[in-house]
C-alpha positions in Angstrom: -34.3 6.1 2.8 -35.2 6.2 -0.8 -34.1 9.7 -1.0 -30.7 8.8 0.2 -30.4 6.0 -2.3 -30.9 8.3 -5.2 -28.1 10.6 -3.9 -25.9 7.7 -3.1 -26.5 6.2 -6.6 -25.2 9.6 -8.1 -22.3 9.7 -5.8 -21.2 6.2 -6.6 -22.1 6.4 -10.3 -19.8 9.3 -11.0 -16.5 7.4 -10.3 -17.7 4.3 -12.1 -18.7 6.5 -15.1 -15.3 8.3 -15.1 -13.4 5.0 -14.8 -15.4 3.6 -17.7 -14.7 6.6 -19.8 -11.0 6.3 -19.1 -11.1 2.6 -20.0 -13.0 3.4 -23.2 -10.4 6.0 -24.2 -7.4 3.8 -23.7 -9.2 0.8 -25.3 -9.9 3.1 -28.4 -6.3 4.0 -28.4 -5.0 0.5 -28.3 -7.4 -0.4 -31.1 -6.3 2.6 -33.4 -2.5 2.4 -33.0 -1.1 0.7 -36.2 2.5 -0.4 -36.2 4.4 0.4 -39.4 5.9 -3.1 -39.3 7.5 -5.6 -37.0 10.3 -3.3 -36.2 8.0 -0.6 -34.8 8.7 -1.2 -31.1 7.3 2.1 -30.0 3.9 1.3 -31.5 3.8 -2.1 -29.8 4.8 -0.5 -26.5 1.9 2.0 -26.9 -0.6 -0.8 -27.5 0.6 -2.6 -24.5 0.5 0.5 -22.3 -3.0 1.4 -23.6 -4.1 -2.2 -22.9 -2.7 -2.1 -19.4 -4.4 1.2 -18.6 -7.7 -0.1 -19.9 -7.5 -3.2 -17.8 -6.4 -1.1 -14.7 -9.3 1.4 -15.1 -11.8 -1.5 -15.6 -10.4 -3.3 -12.7 -10.6 -0.2 -10.5 -14.3 0.1 -11.6 -14.9 -3.6 -10.7 -13.2 -3.2 -7.3 -15.3 -0.1 -6.6 -18.5 -1.9 -7.6 -17.7 -4.9 -5.4 -17.8 -2.8 -2.2 -21.1 -3.6 -0.5 -22.4 0.0 -0.2 -21.8 0.6 -4.0 -23.2 -2.8 -4.9 -26.5 -2.1 -3.1 -27.2 1.1 -5.1 -25.5 0.6 -8.5 -26.5 -2.4 -10.6 -24.1 -4.8 -12.2 -24.5 -3.6 -15.8 -23.0 -0.3 -14.8 -19.6 -2.0 -14.4 -20.3 -4.4 -17.2 -19.2 -2.0 -20.0 -15.9 -1.5 -18.3 -15.4 -5.2 -18.0 -16.2 -5.7 -21.6 -13.6 -3.1 -22.5 -11.0 -5.0 -20.4 -11.8 -8.2 -22.4 -11.3 -6.3 -25.7 -8.0 -4.8 -24.5 -6.9 -8.3 -23.4 -7.6 -9.7 -26.8 -5.8 -6.8 -28.5 -2.8 -7.2 -26.2 -2.7 -10.9 -27.1 -2.9 -10.1 -30.8 -0.3 -7.6 -30.8 1.9 -10.0 -29.0 
């Protein structure tokens, strides 16, 4: 059974890792977009879209982790980074407002 857990951990960790990388990329994008002024609607739309995609990817990672087979083999801190990125994106979204 321990041999299966190692394999399962790898199988479940890959999608969690990929979703965390996606969330990190879009969070970075949301933080680096700088509007030229209050009239720059395109930049504000880009920030909002990046924040939504960050929150979506982090939410998907959290939903994947909540499944009992995944939760048994992957620890909570593996999804913690994705959730922290979602909080950062939520704050950025609120600030860009």
